[in-house]
N, C-alpha and C positions, 0 to 999 in steps of 0.2 A: 793783230791776228783775230782774237775775241773778235774785236769789231765785223770782220770781214765776215766771219763765221753769222754771226747775229743777222746783217743783211744780207746777205747768203737765203737764212733757214724765210726770211722774209717777202725775199723774193721768190723762192721756190714757193710757200702760201701762196703767195698773188696768182701768181702763174698757174695755180690748182684751183682756186678759184675763180679765175677770170676765164678760164677753158668748163668748167665747168657750167657758168651762168649763160656762155656762149653757142653752149653745147642743147641749152636747155631752151633758147630762140629758135634755135636754128630748128631742132628735132622736135619739138613739143613735148610736152609731158610724157614722163616716162613710166609713170607708177600706172597701177590695175587694179583695180576697185570699181567703182560705186560711177560709171558713167556719167552721171547725172550728176556728181559734189563738182561741178565746174559748170554745171546751168548748160551744156553742150545740146543742142540742137537734136531731137531723138525724133525721127519718122519713120512709117512702115510704107510699103508699097504689096500691095498683091498682085499676085505671079500667074501666070494661067500655065498649066502643068500638063504631062501627057495623060491620055486618057478623058478627057474635058473634066480634070479635077484642078482646085488651086490649092495655091501656099504662099507665102508672103516673105520676104526679107526686113529685118528689122536694122537700118543703118544710127548709128551712135555719129556726130561729128563729121558727117556725108560719107564713114564709111560702113560696108557691112559688117555688121555685129553680129548677127543672127539669117540664116538662110534658112526655113522652116518649109519642107516640101514635102510633112508629112504631119497628118496628126499629134500632134503630142499628147503624151501620157497613154497613149494605148499599142500595144503591138502591130508589127506589121507596116507598110511602105502604103498606106493609104493616103490621097489627096484629099483636102474640102471637097464635098460634094457641090458649094457655092461659094461664090466670091462673097457672098453676104458673111457665111459663117469664118472664111481665114481672115475676112476684116473684121469683128467683134471678136475671136480671139488676139488677131495683133495686136487690137486697141489692150487688151487687157493687159499686154506682155511687155506693151511700152508703158503701159499705167504702171507698172512693178518694176519695169529699171525705171522709170522716175523715183520712183520711193525707196528704192536703193535695195531692193531683193536682188539677189546675184545668191545663184541663177536663179533668173525670172519663169521657177515653171508651175504650171500648166495642170489644176486635176481634172480626175474625172467627172465632178461635180461641178466644174465650171462647164466644164463642156455638153452637161447634160441639161445644165442651169439656162444656156444658150440653144440649146436644142441641136447641137453639134453630132450630138449621140441621143437614141432611143434611149429611153429609160428601163 
């Protein structure tokens, strides 16, 4: 009886570990945190918006991570005035994500430095 109990305990443990490993393989990582920890591909796409303004999308592992339709760090719902401005800020955000800065906040000083905002 005791031997049967030990065998059944090992069997349950084996099933648990197997299901965990199979689940990890089928559904990918489930941890939340630094998206660059596994050297995932991080990229951005500048997107046109209404009123002739621009925004950007940041993709991590080919899935949308940030959909930015407004200029960050300022109140309001204003998009970027130029494609270049949106691209410059998106590059900063990608760099911050790669360095592990989560959330990758953009400051008003960074916006002024890149001439997205007037001084």
